[in-house]
Phi, psi and omega in degrees: 000348183302137175062020177249149171259127191229157169243123186273137171230144173267173182245061178294161186265025177249105183307321180301320181287321179298314179299314180300311182290330177292316179298314179297313183297330177296323176289322177294327178302318179294322183289313185272341187065040184240161177272144175270129178226142172258167185219165178172173177274346181223162175298154176291152182221165169055216185298324180298318179295319180298316179299313185289324177295324180295339179255013177057042177267119178286167183219139174229150177269141180279108180228126181278143174279182185299315182296318179293321178297320178297319179295318179299312181299319182295313181292318180301312180298322180292317183295312186292338174280328184282319186287134180237347180203172185289334178294321178292324177295314180303320184269007184299130180225127177227143179053035181062027178237126181280086183272341184301318182293326179289322175295316181301310182294325180295321178294319177299318184296338179284001177107024179251129181291333176206183181268121169270102190297137174093004180281160177301319179301320179296313182294325177297319180285327173299316180297318179294318179299318178293322178301311180296319180298311184293313184297308187284333175296318177298323181293317179292327180296333179285351178060035177260343178274114182265335180197164175228143172234104189239148183285338184210169178239021177219182185073159185302313189285346178231323183294317181294319178295320177303312182293324176293323178298317177301313183300322184257020174054044175257136183296138182239122178240145173230115180246143175211178183296344184261323186204164170239129182233142171244132180236155182233356176203166184300141177065010179290334185306324182249012181293345178300338179305329183289346187240013183302317180296320179297315179300315183297317181295341179275353177285157174290163180301319180296318180293322180297315181296314180298314181296317180296314180297320178296319179295321178298318179297316181294317180290327176299320178297315180300316183288348175265003175100006178286146181252166177060029177273099185058020177219080188299339183274349187286127180256327182227145181264146176263010185239032178289161179272355182292134175253139176241189180302148181304138184251329184259144177298141181270083180211183186274355182292147177288132185259124177248131179251122176266115179266111189280164172245167174290124183303329191265359191252079163052063179299337180260026184304318183265352185080160176059032169289141185289346185230164180289327180202175183291333178296311179298324177299311182293325175297318178299313179298321179299317179294319177295324183300328181290332182277341186243014188292348177289330184248336188235150169240136184243125182242136179262124179247110176284159171301152177293326180255049180296153181278156177305139180093345184294312184295324179298317179293318178298320177295323178298318179290316181302321183292348179276341188224136186281341184258020174248139177222136176269126177263164180300126179303337182283353182293133178276148175296333176297318179293317180299323179295316180296330180277000172109005179290138183232340186232143176230136175253136177216161172287295177200037190280172181293344177301341178299332175248003179258303188293329176301334179289344175259003178095010178278149165269123182254129180244119179274169176227032178173173177302137189206170183298346182256008188300338182272004185235160184257006179277001168236168168259141184231089181300143181280330183201182183295322179299316178295317179299315179298317180299317179296313182295328182276356180225000000 
């Protein structure tokens, strides 16, 4: 890499993302007159390698020199002595770069619902995070990186590089089959949520009517049980007309449905989540549930297409609290409404624009696509969230 001007790309395992970023980086190559290079701890393989080879994209392995290794060992020993809990890991900041959250999210992505502090896996990821920070900070200091095209803005392999690019005023692009985004600071990627009403109000009257009518048709399809409606990843619908055995108790208590997220899938994707992860969120809800059980019943509804290990973790959480019950994932929201459910809790899910159409009150627990609107509740902090749940 010496004496070269480069555009950095990562090697994510999603071909659509690789193709999108490859096309974009090829245009940037013309603009900057720089070479496109991918990076990683291992050589490229399979289809990803074929795609990148076809576009003449070079690849380099991340290897620290002697000086960098000494620095890594010194910082690592200091960090592992300093950290005492997962909150401190989450908030870890070095060289004015918030690397803790990327290490935290990477550990979750490995199939952990939360951080078990002090495990070998945790220390391995801290070591890897420091390796990326040290290696790429030195690379950015050489001023040979002119731009980045990355598949994500979080996790060790992309998040730390994104933040270093911001620090050294290097352009950051994220391309995928749906959009191309350029960001200049942390969490900017989803800051548009704050301006949705403003964007809509700038449309012409004719465009507003057209967009609204189109959205009504799409949401109507979703509520009728159609899948993949503006959600390409969706395999099963939670709005089927099928009824199964009754799930909610037939009494006068107010019924709250907790719509879960995948524990391992980027809980801090949008920034400003009230909790470190979805596990901590459910534990918080469980504690509140004990205080309000005279008036409220709380039911946990998993996704129909939940990932392996999800139910086991939910059962572990449920067993800690007497006022939590897990309902059958196959239960439709239409059935739950008929059985008396009125309130839904979510982190930041699509139920925020779906369930209000069935008459539910949706309460979020972090910044979300609906934050600019009043048809959901948006607690400002944990204290506010607790106050809402208790009233």
